[in-house]
Structure formats: structure tokens, C-alpha cells
LUMROLO-305947 format. One record per residue (C-alpha): residue number from 0; chain; residue in one letter; x, z, y. Coordinates in steps of 0.5 Angstrom, whole numbers, padded with zeros to 4 digits, always signed. Example, Ala and Ser with C-alpha at 12.3 -4.5 7.8 and 13.67 -1.06 7.14 Angstrom:
BEGIN
0_A_a_+0025_+0016_-0009 .
1_A_s_+0027_+0014_-0002 .
//
This chain:
BEGIN
0_A_m_+0036_+0028_-0001 .
1_A_p_+0029_+0025_+0001 .
2_A_w_+0029_+0020_+0006 .
3_A_e_+0027_+0022_+0013 .
4_A_r_+0025_+0018_+0019 .
5_A_p_+0031_+0017_+0024 .
6_A_a_+0030_+0020_+0031 .
7_A_s_+0033_+0013_+0033 .
8_A_v_+0026_+0009_+0031 .
9_A_p_+0021_+0011_+0036 .
10_A_y_+0015_+0015_+0034 .
11_A_p_+0009_+0013_+0034 .
12_A_n_+0010_+0006_+0035 .
13_A_v_+0006_+0000_+0035 .
14_A_w_+0009_-0005_+0030 .
15_A_w_+0004_-0011_+0030 .
16_A_t_-0002_-0014_+0034 .
17_A_f_-0006_-0020_+0032 .
18_A_e_-0013_-0023_+0033 .
19_A_a_-0018_-0023_+0028 .
20_A_p_-0026_-0024_+0028 .
21_A_d_-0030_-0018_+0031 .
22_A_p_-0035_-0015_+0026 .
23_A_d_-0039_-0013_+0032 .
24_A_r_-0040_-0020_+0035 .
25_A_e_-0045_-0025_+0032 .
26_A_d_-0042_-0031_+0036 .
27_A_g_-0035_-0031_+0032 .
28_A_a_-0031_-0028_+0038 .
29_A_l_-0024_-0026_+0037 .
30_A_a_-0022_-0019_+0038 .
31_A_t_-0015_-0016_+0039 .
32_A_y_-0012_-0011_+0033 .
33_A_r_-0006_-0007_+0033 .
34_A_v_-0002_-0004_+0027 .
35_A_e_+0001_+0002_+0029 .
36_A_d_+0004_+0009_+0026 .
37_A_l_-0001_+0014_+0023 .
38_A_t_-0001_+0020_+0027 .
39_A_e_-0002_+0027_+0024 .
40_A_d_-0009_+0028_+0028 .
41_A_r_-0011_+0022_+0024 .
42_A_f_-0009_+0025_+0017 .
43_A_e_-0016_+0027_+0015 .
44_A_d_-0019_+0021_+0017 .
45_A_v_-0014_+0017_+0013 .
46_A_k_-0016_+0021_+0007 .
47_A_q_-0023_+0020_+0008 .
48_A_l_-0022_+0012_+0009 .
49_A_y_-0019_+0012_+0002 .
50_A_t_-0024_+0016_-0001 .
51_A_e_-0030_+0012_+0002 .
52_A_h_-0026_+0005_+0002 .
53_A_f_-0021_+0005_-0004 .
54_A_l_-0022_+0010_-0010 .
55_A_d_-0028_+0006_-0012 .
56_A_d_-0025_-0001_-0011 .
57_A_e_-0018_-0001_-0013 .
58_A_p_-0018_-0003_-0020 .
59_A_l_-0014_+0003_-0023 .
60_A_c_-0017_+0008_-0019 .
61_A_a_-0024_+0006_-0021 .
62_A_q_-0023_+0004_-0028 .
63_A_s_-0020_+0012_-0029 .
64_A_g_-0026_+0015_-0025 .
65_A_i_-0021_+0018_-0020 .
66_A_r_-0026_+0020_-0015 .
67_A_q_-0031_+0023_-0020 .
68_A_d_-0026_+0027_-0023 .
69_A_a_-0025_+0033_-0018 .
70_A_e_-0018_+0035_-0021 .
71_A_a_-0016_+0028_-0021 .
72_A_y_-0019_+0027_-0014 .
73_A_e_-0016_+0033_-0011 .
74_A_e_-0009_+0031_-0014 .
75_A_i_-0009_+0024_-0011 .
76_A_m_-0011_+0027_-0004 .
77_A_m_-0005_+0032_-0005 .
78_A_f_+0000_+0026_-0007 .
79_A_w_-0002_+0022_-0001 .
80_A_g_-0002_+0028_+0004 .
81_A_h_+0005_+0029_+0002 .
82_A_t_+0007_+0022_+0003 .
83_A_l_+0003_+0022_+0010 .
84_A_t_+0008_+0027_+0013 .
85_A_q_+0014_+0022_+0012 .
86_A_r_+0011_+0018_+0018 .
87_A_l_+0011_+0011_+0015 .
88_A_t_+0004_+0010_+0014 .
89_A_i_+0001_+0005_+0018 .
90_A_v_-0006_+0004_+0021 .
91_A_c_-0010_-0001_+0024 .
92_A_y_-0015_-0001_+0030 .
93_A_k_-0019_-0006_+0034 .
94_A_e_-0017_-0005_+0041 .
95_A_g_-0022_+0000_+0045 .
96_A_s_-0024_+0003_+0038 .
97_A_k_-0022_+0009_+0034 .
98_A_e_-0025_+0007_+0028 .
99_A_l_-0020_+0006_+0022 .
100_A_a_-0020_-0002_+0020 .
101_A_g_-0015_-0001_+0015 .
102_A_a_-0009_+0003_+0013 .
103_A_n_-0003_+0002_+0008 .
104_A_i_+0000_+0009_+0005 .
105_A_l_+0008_+0007_+0006 .
106_A_t_+0014_+0010_+0003 .
107_A_i_+0021_+0009_+0001 .
108_A_s_+0024_+0008_-0006 .
109_A_s_+0031_+0009_-0007 .
110_A_a_+0035_+0008_-0013 .
111_A_d_+0037_+0016_-0013 .
112_A_d_+0030_+0018_-0014 .
113_A_k_+0029_+0022_-0020 .
114_A_k_+0022_+0020_-0024 .
115_A_e_+0022_+0027_-0027 .
116_A_d_+0022_+0030_-0020 .
117_A_y_+0015_+0027_-0017 .
118_A_m_+0012_+0027_-0024 .
119_A_k_+0013_+0035_-0024 .
120_A_l_+0007_+0035_-0019 .
121_A_i_+0003_+0031_-0023 .
122_A_k_-0002_+0035_-0028 .
123_A_t_-0008_+0030_-0029 .
124_A_e_-0008_+0025_-0035 .
125_A_k_-0011_+0020_-0030 .
126_A_l_-0006_+0020_-0025 .
127_A_r_+0000_+0020_-0030 .
128_A_k_-0003_+0014_-0033 .
129_A_i_-0004_+0010_-0026 .
130_A_i_+0003_+0012_-0024 .
131_A_g_+0006_+0011_-0031 .
132_A_i_+0003_+0004_-0031 .
133_A_n_+0006_+0002_-0024 .
134_A_d_+0013_+0005_-0026 .
135_A_h_+0013_+0001_-0032 .
136_A_i_+0012_-0006_-0028 .
137_A_s_+0017_-0003_-0023 .
138_A_e_+0022_-0002_-0029 .
139_A_l_+0021_-0009_-0032 .
140_A_a_+0022_-0012_-0025 .
141_A_e_+0029_-0009_-0024 .
142_A_l_+0028_-0009_-0017 .
143_A_y_+0035_-0006_-0015 .
144_A_k_+0039_-0010_-0019 .
145_A_r_+0035_-0017_-0018 .
146_A_y_+0035_-0016_-0010 .
147_A_g_+0042_-0012_-0010 .
148_A_v_+0039_-0006_-0006 .
149_A_d_+0039_+0001_-0006 .
150_A_k_+0032_+0002_-0003 .
151_A_y_+0026_-0001_-0001 .
152_A_l_+0019_+0000_+0003 .
153_A_t_+0014_+0000_-0002 .
154_A_a_+0006_+0003_-0002 .
155_A_y_+0001_+0008_-0005 .
156_A_g_-0005_+0004_-0003 .
157_A_l_-0007_-0001_+0002 .
158_A_s_-0014_+0000_+0004 .
159_A_v_-0019_-0004_+0009 .
160_A_n_-0025_-0001_+0011 .
161_A_t_-0031_-0005_+0008 .
162_A_r_-0034_-0007_+0015 .
163_A_f_-0028_-0010_+0017 .
164_A_r_-0027_-0014_+0010 .
165_A_g_-0026_-0022_+0010 .
166_A_l_-0023_-0022_+0017 .
167_A_g_-0016_-0023_+0014 .
168_A_i_-0014_-0015_+0016 .
169_A_a_-0010_-0014_+0010 .
170_A_t_-0006_-0020_+0011 .
171_A_e_-0004_-0018_+0018 .
172_A_i_-0003_-0010_+0016 .
173_A_l_+0002_-0013_+0010 .
174_A_k_+0006_-0017_+0016 .
175_A_a_+0007_-0011_+0020 .
176_A_r_+0012_-0009_+0014 .
177_A_v_+0017_-0014_+0017 .
178_A_p_+0019_-0011_+0023 .
179_A_i_+0018_-0004_+0020 .
180_A_c_+0023_-0006_+0015 .
181_A_r_+0028_-0009_+0020 .
182_A_a_+0027_-0002_+0024 .
183_A_f_+0029_+0002_+0019 .
184_A_g_+0035_-0003_+0016 .
185_A_l_+0031_-0005_+0010 .
186_A_k_+0032_-0012_+0006 .
187_A_l_+0026_-0011_+0002 .
188_A_t_+0019_-0009_+0001 .
189_A_n_+0014_-0009_-0005 .
190_A_t_+0008_-0007_-0008 .
191_A_t_+0004_-0007_-0015 .
192_A_f_-0002_-0011_-0012 .
193_A_t_-0008_-0009_-0017 .
194_A_a_-0014_-0013_-0014 .
195_A_i_-0015_-0020_-0014 .
196_A_g_-0016_-0020_-0006 .
197_A_s_-0010_-0016_-0005 .
198_A_q_-0006_-0021_-0009 .
199_A_k_-0008_-0026_-0005 .
200_A_a_-0007_-0023_+0002 .
201_A_a_+0000_-0021_+0000 .
202_A_a_+0001_-0028_-0002 .
203_A_k_-0001_-0030_+0005 .
204_A_a_+0003_-0025_+0008 .
205_A_g_+0009_-0029_+0004 .
206_A_f_+0010_-0024_-0002 .
207_A_k_+0013_-0027_-0008 .
208_A_t_+0011_-0025_-0015 .
209_A_d_+0016_-0022_-0019 .
210_A_v_+0012_-0019_-0025 .
211_A_e_+0005_-0021_-0027 .
212_A_m_+0002_-0017_-0033 .
213_A_p_-0005_-0018_-0036 .
214_A_c_-0009_-0012_-0036 .
215_A_n_-0010_-0012_-0043 .
216_A_e_-0003_-0012_-0045 .
217_A_f_-0001_-0005_-0042 .
218_A_v_-0004_-0001_-0048 .
219_A_k_+0001_-0004_-0052 .
220_A_v_+0006_-0001_-0048 .
221_A_n_+0003_+0006_-0049 .
222_A_p_-0004_+0007_-0052 .
223_A_k_-0006_+0012_-0047 .
224_A_y_-0006_+0005_-0042 .
225_A_t_-0012_+0002_-0044 .
226_A_l_-0016_-0001_-0038 .
227_A_d_-0022_-0003_-0042 .
228_A_g_-0027_-0005_-0036 .
229_A_i_-0022_-0006_-0031 .
230_A_k_-0024_-0010_-0025 .
231_A_s_-0018_-0015_-0025 .
232_A_k_-0015_-0020_-0030 .
233_A_s_-0007_-0018_-0028 .
234_A_l_-0003_-0013_-0024 .
235_A_k_+0002_-0017_-0020 .
236_A_l_+0009_-0013_-0017 .
237_A_m_+0010_-0018_-0011 .
238_A_s_+0016_-0017_-0006 .
239_A_l_+0018_-0020_+0001 .
240_A_v_+0025_-0021_+0003 .
241_A_i_+0026_-0019_+0010 .
242_A_d_+0031_-0025_+0013 .
243_A_e_+0034_-0024_+0020 .
244_A_e_+0030_-0031_+0022 .
245_A_q_+0023_-0027_+0021 .
246_A_v_+0019_-0025_+0027 .
247_A_t_+0018_-0018_+0029 .
248_A_s_+0012_-0018_+0033 .
249_A_n_+0006_-0023_+0033 .
250_A_t_+0000_-0024_+0038 .
251_A_n_-0004_-0030_+0036 .
//
């Protein structure tokens, strides 16, 4: 059965608060930010955020030209839109503002999931290529076996509004996964981080590398997986084990 958010976990919920520089101030002053559940009234805003601040920056999407291909663009928006309905995706706001500073499209991966089920929904070769590359890295990592879990929290993209980059926002959004996992009884979260910036942010948030694969090696797995010109040296599948000692909230 597809995963459903249990009614016992409040929705919407604020998962994480932190302080970081305010991009609207020139004196280095700090602002308070919060990371919270995405609500349905902001679905289209999140899609716009990913259109303007993700598709041309994330190495796999940029290399494949997803935004410039009408069919592939429509398909990835459909794919993301379906994921948003799971009520797991989180967004980041500066206090007092409705502008999206960033977001992380989250989902649950289960050992019972069948690859064939979701691949039936994907028709374009460009998106099939991206999913195939991510699936290959996950298969190499053998996460269920490695960590002794039957499900974990993962993601389909971490995006930070260009105006808010360089402030540590990505790292703080990733830290919010700790209280989220604990609330849902999950012991593990991971993502294949493709950009150098997101890889560094994940390391700062405590993620450890399970598998790193040079971008020029994927073509050996499948001739269709050529990544010529990609803006990254390697892709890293990185995981964070959720320990009981880890904090569940943060206000600096």
C-alpha cells in the first residue's frame, strides 16, 4: 500500500527554526527562518520555485535540458505534483515573509515499492534517464540491507531561491529531516546529491557518503546515461542515520 501520513502527526507542522543572514539587510543582521510542511495553497508556488531556481541549476536536469523540453517539463511537473500530495514536502520561509526561501520535495521509499509501478508513469527518455541514474546508485548502495530498515525518507530535489543562497539555508532545510524522521518512526534518510553545493550542505548537516560515482562512469552502465558537459564531477548518495540523541528542534 502507498505510504500515507498518519493522522497522529500534526499537519501542517513547523519542524525547524534557525537564524541566518537576512538578504534584505546590508548590515549582516540575522533573521529567523522556519522550515514547515508545504500546504496545498502553495503547491503552484513550489512548482514555480523549482522551475526558476532548480531545473537550470541541478546538474542532471540542466544537462538533460528538462526545462527546454515541453514534454519532459510537463512530465516532471506532474511527477512532482503527485509527490506534493503526500504531505511530506517541506518549505522554508523567513519570518514575516511569504516568499519561499527554499524547499525539499520529500517522499518515503519502501522495500515493497515496485520500480515498474512508477516507471509506467514516465514516458520521456530524458526523465527515464535521470530516474535510471538515481536508481542505479541506490541499487549499488543496498540501503535496506546496509542499514537494516524497510523504509526511509528520501527526496526528489532540494531547491534554494537564488536570492537566499550562500546563507546556509540548504543545510538547515536538511537538518529538519531529523525531527521529521523521528515523528514518522523512520531511522534513516538519504538523497543522491548531484551538485557540489548540495553535497557540501549535506555533509554539514551530518550526512555521510554511501556511494560516490564519477559522472563519466555512468555511460559504462548504460550508453544512454552519457553526462557530457554536466556541471558536476560526481554524484553522491548520502545518508543520515537518525539517532535518539539527535535534537528535534533548533533555535540559534
